[in-house]
C-alpha positions in Angstrom: -0.5 19.7 22.5 2.1 17.1 21.5 2.8 13.7 21.8 6.1 12.7 23.4 6.4 9.6 24.5 9.1 8.6 27.5 9.8 4.9 26.3 10.5 3.8 23.0 11.1 0.8 20.9 11.4 -2.6 21.0 14.8 -4.3 20.9 16.7 -3.7 17.4 16.5 -7.3 16.5 12.6 -7.2 17.0 12.4 -4.2 14.7 14.2 -5.3 11.9 12.7 -8.8 11.7 10.0 -6.9 9.5 6.5 -8.5 9.4 5.9 -11.6 11.2 4.5 -14.5 9.8 0.7 -14.5 9.1 0.1 -17.5 11.6 1.9 -15.3 14.3 -0.3 -12.6 13.7 -3.6 -14.8 13.7 -2.5 -15.9 16.7 -1.8 -12.8 18.2 -5.3 -11.5 17.5 -6.7 -14.6 18.9 -5.1 -14.1 22.0 -6.8 -10.4 22.1 -10.0 -11.8 21.4 -12.7 -11.8 19.3 -14.9 -9.7 21.5 -12.4 -7.0 21.6 -13.0 -4.0 18.9 -10.7 -1.6 17.4 -11.3 1.6 16.1 -9.3 3.8 14.0 -9.1 7.9 13.7 -7.4 9.6 11.0 -6.7 13.4 11.3 -8.0 15.4 8.2 -7.1 18.8 9.4 -9.1 22.0 8.1 -9.0 24.9 5.2 -5.8 26.4 7.0 -4.1 23.4 6.7 -2.6 21.7 3.6 -0.4 25.1 2.5 1.8 22.6 0.3 -0.7 21.5 -1.9 -1.9 24.7 -2.9 -3.6 26.0 -5.3 -5.1 22.4 -5.5 -6.7 23.0 -2.1 -8.2 26.0 -3.5 -11.0 23.6 -4.9 -11.5 20.7 -2.7 -10.1 19.6 0.8 -6.4 18.6 0.5 -7.5 15.0 2.2 -9.8 14.3 -1.3 -7.2 15.5 -3.4 -6.3 12.5 -5.9 -3.1 10.2 -5.6 -2.7 7.6 -7.5 -6.1 7.8 -8.8 -7.9 7.8 -5.2 -8.2 10.7 -2.8 -5.5 11.0 -0.4 -7.3 9.7 2.6 -8.9 6.8 0.7 -5.3 5.3 1.2 -5.2 5.1 4.8 -8.8 4.3 5.2 -8.3 1.0 3.0 -5.4 0.2 5.2 -7.3 0.2 8.2 -9.7 -2.1 6.6 -7.4 -4.6 6.8 -7.1 -4.1 10.9 -8.5 -7.3 12.6 -11.9 -6.6 14.7 -11.9 -3.1 13.2 -15.5 -1.8 14.4 -15.6 2.2 12.6 -13.1 4.7 11.1 -13.4 8.4 12.2 -12.3 11.4 10.3 -11.7 14.0 12.6 -11.0 17.7 11.0 -12.6 21.1 11.1 -13.7 21.2 6.9 -17.4 21.8 6.8 -19.3 18.5 7.2 -21.0 19.1 3.8 -17.5 18.7 1.7 -16.9 15.1 3.2 -20.4 13.8 3.2 -20.6 12.4 -0.5 -17.3 11.0 -0.3 -17.9 9.4 3.2 -21.2 7.8 2.3 -19.4 6.3 -0.9 -16.4 5.0 1.0 -18.9 3.3 3.7 -20.4 1.4 0.9 -17.6 0.4 -0.6 -16.0 -0.8 2.5 -19.1 -2.1 4.1 -17.8 -0.2 7.4 -19.3 2.8 9.2 -16.8 5.7 8.3 -17.9 9.1 10.3 -16.7 12.4 9.8 -16.2 14.4 13.2 -15.9 18.3 12.9 -14.0 20.3 15.5 -15.4 23.5 16.8 -11.9 24.4 16.2 -8.1 22.9 15.5 -7.3 21.1 18.7 -4.0 19.0 17.1 -4.2 15.3 17.3 -3.8 14.8 20.8 -6.6 17.5 21.2 -9.0 16.3 18.4 -8.6 12.8 19.9 -9.4 13.7 23.7 -12.4 16.0 22.1 -14.4 13.3 20.5 -13.3 10.9 23.4 -16.8 9.8 24.4 -18.1 9.0 20.8 -14.8 6.7 19.9 -15.3 4.9 23.1 -18.8 4.4 21.9 -17.8 0.9 20.6 -15.7 0.1 24.1 -12.3 -0.5 21.9 -9.7 -2.2 23.4 -7.4 -0.5 21.1 -7.2 3.1 18.6 -5.7 3.9 15.7 -4.6 7.2 15.1 -3.0 8.4 11.8 -2.3 11.9 10.2 -4.2 11.7 6.4 -1.2 13.1 4.7 1.3 10.3 5.5 2.3 7.6 3.0 3.7 4.6 3.8 3.5 1.1 3.5 0.9 1.0 6.4 1.8 -2.2 8.8 -1.2 -1.6 10.7 -1.9 -5.2 11.5 1.8 -6.3 12.0 1.7 -3.0 14.0 -1.2 -3.6 16.4 0.7 -7.4 16.9 3.9 -6.0 18.1 1.9 -3.6 20.1 -0.1 -6.4 22.3 3.0 -8.2 22.5 4.6 -5.3 23.9 1.9 -4.3 26.5 2.5 -0.7 26.7 0.2 2.0 26.3 1.1 3.2 22.8 3.1 2.2 19.7 4.2 4.7 17.3 5.5 4.1 13.6 8.7 5.1 13.1 11.3 4.6 10.2 14.9 5.8 9.3 15.6 8.3 6.6 18.7 10.4 5.4 19.9 13.1 7.7 18.8 15.5 5.4 15.1 14.6 5.2 14.7 14.0 8.7 14.6 17.7 9.7 11.4 17.8 8.1 9.9 15.3 10.6 9.7 14.6 14.6 12.9 12.7 15.3 13.3 10.4 17.8 16.7 9.5 20.2 16.3 6.3 21.8 18.6 4.9 24.7 20.6 1.9 22.4 20.6 -0.8 25.3 17.1 -0.2 27.2 15.8 1.3 24.1 14.2 3.8 26.2 13.2 7.2 24.6 15.6 10.1 25.7 14.4 12.8 23.5 11.7 13.9 21.0 11.6 17.0 18.7 9.8 18.3 16.3 11.3 19.5 12.8 14.7 20.5 14.6 16.7 23.2 13.4 19.9 20.8 13.6 19.9 16.9 13.4 19.0 15.2 16.6 18.3 11.6 15.1 17.9 9.9 11.5 15.2 8.0 13.3 11.5 9.8 12.7 8.2 9.9 13.6 5.8 8.9 10.9 2.3 9.9 12.2 0.7 6.7 12.7 0.1 5.6 16.2 -1.9 3.1 18.4 -3.1 3.1 21.8 -5.0 1.7 24.4 -7.8 3.9 26.4 -5.4 5.2 28.9 -4.5 7.7 26.5 -7.2 9.8 27.1 -6.4 9.9 30.9 -2.5 11.2 30.2 -3.8 13.5 27.5 -6.3 14.9 30.6 -3.5 15.2 32.6 -1.9 17.4 30.6 -4.8 20.0 30.7 -4.9 19.8 34.5 -1.4 20.2 35.0 -0.8 22.3 32.4 2.6 20.9 31.1 1.9 20.9 27.6 3.3 17.5 26.5 1.6 14.0 27.2 4.3 11.8 29.3 3.1 8.7 27.6 5.0 5.9 29.5 5.5 2.9 27.9 5.4 3.7 24.5 7.0 1.4 22.2 7.4 1.9 18.2 7.7 -0.1 15.2 9.6 0.1 12.2 8.1 0.7 8.8 9.8 -1.2 5.9 9.2 1.3 3.4 9.7 5.3 3.1 7.0 7.1 4.7 6.5 10.8 3.2 4.4 13.7 2.8 5.6 14.8 -1.1 2.6 14.6 -3.3 4.7 13.1 -6.4 6.4 10.6 -4.0 3.2 9.6 -2.4 1.6 9.1 -5.6 4.4 6.7 -6.8 4.4 4.7 -3.8 1.1 4.0 -3.7 0.9 3.1 -7.5 4.0 0.6 -6.7 1.6 -0.8 -3.7 -1.1 -1.6 -6.2 1.4 -4.0 -8.1 0.7 -6.3 -4.6 -2.8 -4.9 -3.3 -4.7 -3.7 -6.7 -3.2 -5.1 -9.8 -6.2 -4.4 -11.9 -5.7 -0.7 -11.0 -2.4 -0.8 -13.0 -2.5 0.2 -16.9 -0.4 -1.5 -19.8 0.5 -1.1 -23.4 3.0 -1.4 -26.1 1.9 1.3 -28.4 0.4 -0.8 -30.8 -4.0 -0.3 -29.9 -3.2 1.5 -26.6 -0.6 3.7 -25.5 3.1 2.6 -24.7 2.9 2.4 -21.0 6.5 2.3 -18.5 6.1 1.5 -15.4 3.7 1.7 -12.8 0.4 4.2 -14.2 -2.9 4.3 -13.4 -5.3 5.8 -16.1 -9.0 6.3 -15.4 -11.2 4.1 -17.8 -13.2 6.9 -18.9 -9.8 8.9 -20.1 -9.1 8.8 -23.8 -5.2 8.4 -24.3 -3.6 8.2 -28.0 -2.1 5.1 -29.0 1.3 7.0 -30.0 1.6 8.7 -26.5 3.9 7.2 -24.0 3.1 7.5 -20.5 5.2 6.7 -17.2 6.6 5.7 -15.0 4.5 6.8 -12.1 1.8 8.6 -13.7 -1.8 9.0 -12.6 -4.7 9.9 -15.1 -7.7 10.8 -13.8 -11.3 10.7 -15.3 -12.1 12.6 -18.9 -8.7 13.1 -19.3 -7.6 13.3 -23.1 -4.1 12.7 -24.0 -3.1 13.7 -28.0 -0.9 12.1 -30.2 2.8 11.8 -29.2 2.5 13.3 -25.9 4.6 12.3 -23.0 4.3 11.9 -19.6 6.3 11.1 -17.0 5.9 11.2 -12.9 2.8 13.7 -13.0 -0.7 13.5 -11.3 -3.3 14.6 -14.1 -6.7 15.3 -12.7 -10.1 15.2 -14.3 -11.0 17.0 -17.5 -7.5 18.0 -18.8 -6.6 18.0 -22.1 -3.0 17.3 -23.2 -2.5 18.0 -27.0 -0.1 16.7 -29.6 3.3 16.4 -28.7 3.1 18.1 -25.3 5.4 17.0 -22.4 4.6 16.8 -18.4 7.3 15.8 -16.2 7.2 15.9 -12.3 4.2 18.2 -12.7 0.6 17.9 -11.2 -2.1 19.3 -13.5 -4.9 20.6 -12.3 -8.6 20.0 -13.2 -10.2 21.3 -16.3 -6.4 22.5 -17.5 -4.7 22.5 -21.1 -1.6 21.8 -22.3 -1.0 23.2 -25.8 0.7 21.6 -28.6 4.6 21.1 -28.5 4.4 22.6 -25.0 6.0 21.9 -21.8 5.4 21.5 -17.9 8.2 20.0 -16.2 10.7 20.4 -13.0 14.3 19.5 -12.4 13.2 17.1 -9.8 10.2 15.7 -7.9 11.7 16.0 -4.4 11.8 19.9 -3.7 9.6 21.8 -1.5 7.6 24.0 -4.3 6.7 26.6 -1.6 10.2 27.3 -2.4 9.8 27.2 -5.8 12.0 24.3 -6.4 11.4 21.1 -7.7 7.6 20.7 -9.1 5.3 22.2 -11.2 1.8 22.6 -10.1 -0.9 24.3 -12.3 -4.4 25.2 -10.8 -7.9 24.5 -12.0 -8.9 25.6 -15.4 -4.9 26.9 -16.5 -4.4 27.2 -19.9 -0.5 26.8 -21.5 -1.0 28.0 -25.0 0.9 26.1 -27.8 4.8 26.1 -27.4 4.8 27.6 -24.3 7.1 25.7 -21.5 6.8 25.9 -17.8 9.4 25.2 -15.7 9.7 24.7 -11.8 6.3 27.1 -11.5 3.3 27.5 -9.3 0.2 28.6 -11.5 -3.1 29.7 -9.8 -6.4 29.0 -11.1 -8.1 30.3 -14.2 -4.9 31.5 -15.8 -3.5 31.5 -19.4 0.6 31.4 -20.1 1.0 32.3 -23.4 5.1 32.8 -22.9 7.4 30.5 -21.0 8.2 30.9 -17.6 10.7 29.2 -14.8 11.0 29.5 -11.1 7.6 31.5 -11.1 4.6 32.1 -8.9 1.8 33.4 -11.6 -0.9 35.0 -9.5 
């Protein structure tokens, strides 16, 4: 079941004006009324999803894989926390409840906000999952419902999006962004009438170019959405005809590429959580270039050089002379002396030997096509003086020879 809105944007001048002033936003929410509640629903998928994150998603659910030092799902949850009058956050997926129990308890205590995991009996899709739990979602009688996909990375201008939605007064608003023609085909593309902004066409991941305006996978709806979805089920039309749906343009790039997501979240920390970013000049601590997150328990040699866009997790050891660029290093990894990691993700408990390299030619490629990224699964050992380029290595492997453009099973 898919969402197909029948009306699109606000005027281009409204869209391109960006975020409204905080005073205007505050006034809009006052007009909405403090008694009106908002809930957020984040779709987290299940074990049959997350194929682009393999082999890392073999070990833990994809939404819990760290990006910029925090689980992937933590970033949209933190963004939801800033929504006025937010009453509850629901995570919907078909993972076993036990896989999310610890995280849900922890994040609820951290944010002082109820976060609840709802397990589907089977994959229902975004619309189906929302409708399946409609009675629970409506327990707080919310006036508005946010719906987000957990693997979308963007600026999450949710408060401004809500303000624009209230001003428009329709059933829903979707977050959109303009991207290059090359990238657009990887997402749902929208075509709108340039005069009326009515949505004329929507297609999911088309084979040929349709539009440079894409759906970011972030929506806000009124409870009327449930009637629209029910009509689909009753009439078996296959798609919801969502009348009076507007759009709101994000000011920051939205992506599902893991290293690019980590880069964007690290950049956002400058404004939202500057205390999470590391610094150092190579005297008493490692040289830090650009945006870098280093967990307090990690041990990094002062002669190492880290960044830009590097994330180092708990209990990692980085040896003398090591160089880390645009990478994610997960818990309990050892990067030995003079090793280099570029455009790569190194899985838990792995080891990169002395003078070895784990690298990729670009961070923008699709690693399922063996291009653009190197990923080492859990407990992979790269021995001394071995080079791994644009390759995927499954867990518990030992590499004693160099590889390029390979999937090591």
